[in-house]
N, C-alpha and C positions, 0 to 999 in steps of 0.2 A: 503494500500499500504505500503510495506516495503522499506526502505532505506538501500542500502549497501555502504560501504566505501572501496573505493579502497586504498591499503596500497603499496606505493613504497617502495621498499628496495634497497637502493644504493648498486652497486657492491663494493667488497671489494678491496683493492689494488691488491691482488694476483688474482683477477678474481673469478667469481662465486658469488652466493648470501651468506649473512651471515647464513641464514637459512640452506643452504646446507652444509656449513662448520661445523654449530654446529651438524647437523644430522651425518656428517661424524665423526667428532671428539668424539661423544658420541655413536654412532652406529657401530663404525667398529668392535667391539668385537662381536655384533650379526652378521654381516657380516662374520666373520671368522667362527662362529658357523654354520652358515647355509653352508658355504662352505665345512665343515667338514661332517655336515649331508647329503648335497645332493652328496658327493663325492661317485663314484661308486666303493664300496669296494669289492663288489661281482667280478667285471672285475679285479680289482687289485690282488685279491686271486687266479685269473687264471692266469695271466701274470707274479706274482712273487711268484713262490713256497716257498720261505722263510716266506712270509705273509700268503699264502694260507693255510698252515698247521695250524697255531694257529687259523686262522679264521675259518676253518673247524671244529675245536673243540670245539670254542664258538657256531657255528649256526650248530650244528650236527642233532638236531631233530627239530620237528615243536614246541615243549615245550621250547627248548633253544632258538629258533628263536623268540619265543614270549617275554622271558625274556629279550634277547638282545635288542630288539626294546623297551621294557618297561624300561630298564635302560638308553638306549641311549636318549630317548624322555624324560626322567626325567632329564638327565643332560642338555639337550638342553634347556627344558622348565624352569629348575631353573636359567641357566645362563643368558638365556633371560630376565626373570624377575628381576634378578640382574642388568642387564646392561640397562634395560629399566623400570625403576619402575613405569611409568605411565599406563603400562599394568595391574599392580597388582589392580588399581582401576577401570580398565574397563574390566572386564572378557569376554564380548562378543568379543572384539578386539583379545585378546588372544586366545580365541578357535578358532575364525576364522583364525588366523595366523597358529596355531597348525593344523586345517585340511589342509590348504593350504601346510603347510610344508610337512605333511605327502603324500599328493597326489604327490607334485613334486618330493619327493623322490622316490616313487614307480615308477612315470613315467621316472626318469632318468635312475633308475635301468633296467626298461624294454627296452628303446631305446638302452640302451649299449649293452644288449644282443641281440639286433635286433629285438626285440619283440615289439608288440602293447600294449601299456598300457591298462589293462583290469581291474584293481583295484578289483580283485577278493580275494586277500589275506588277508581275514579277520583277521586271526590270528596276522598278523602283523599291522593292523589298530587298532585291540583291544590293542595291546601292546602299540601302539604310544599313543591312548587316555589315557590307564592308566597310563603311565609314565608322560604324560604333564599334565595331572589334578591332579596328586599326586604331582607334581612339585608345582602347584599352591596351593593346601592344605597346602602343607608345608610352602610355603611364607604366607599363612594365619595365621599360627600358630606361625612363628617367633616373631613377636611383643609380643604376650602371653607368650611365654617361656622367652624372655628376661626380661620382667616384673617380671615373678615368680623367675628368677634367681636372679634379683636384689633385691627382697624381702628376699630370703634365704641367700643372702649375707649379709644383713643387720641383718636378726636374728642370723646368725651365728657369727657376729662381737662381739668381747668382751667389755664389757661396757666401757666407758671412766672413769678413776679412777682420773682425774684433777678436 
C-alpha cells in the first residue's frame, strides 16, 4: 500500500497559488512563442496585402513551405528549450509538446480557412519535426561547444610571465 501526502499551498496575498505565479513568471515567454506559432498567418496574408506579398514569397512552393516550417519550428523549439530547461532532460515531454504544437497549429490554420482539420499536410509535419528535433540536437551540443570553446580560449591565452 502506498502512502500519499497532500501538500497544501497557501494562496499568496495577490491571489492565486504560488505555483501558478512561478509558472506564469517563468513560462510567459513560452506562451508568447505559442501565440506566435498558432497565429493564423495564412489568414493575415489574405486580409492584409502588405503582409501577404512577402508571406507568399516565402511560402511560394512546397519546398519553401517545408523550409519555412522547419525554420519556424527550429526557432520555437530552441526558444522553448531556452525558457523551459527542464524539457532538455525530458525529451519525451519535449517531443509530445512538439507534436501537440504542430497539430494545434494545423488545426487553427484549417479552422480559420473554414475547413475541417485533416492533418494530411505531411510536408508541413516533416518540417515541424525536423525543426523541432534540430533545436533539441543543437541544445544537446551547446554544453560540448562551451567546453571546447573554453579549452580553446585557455590554449590560446598567452603564458603568464609573472
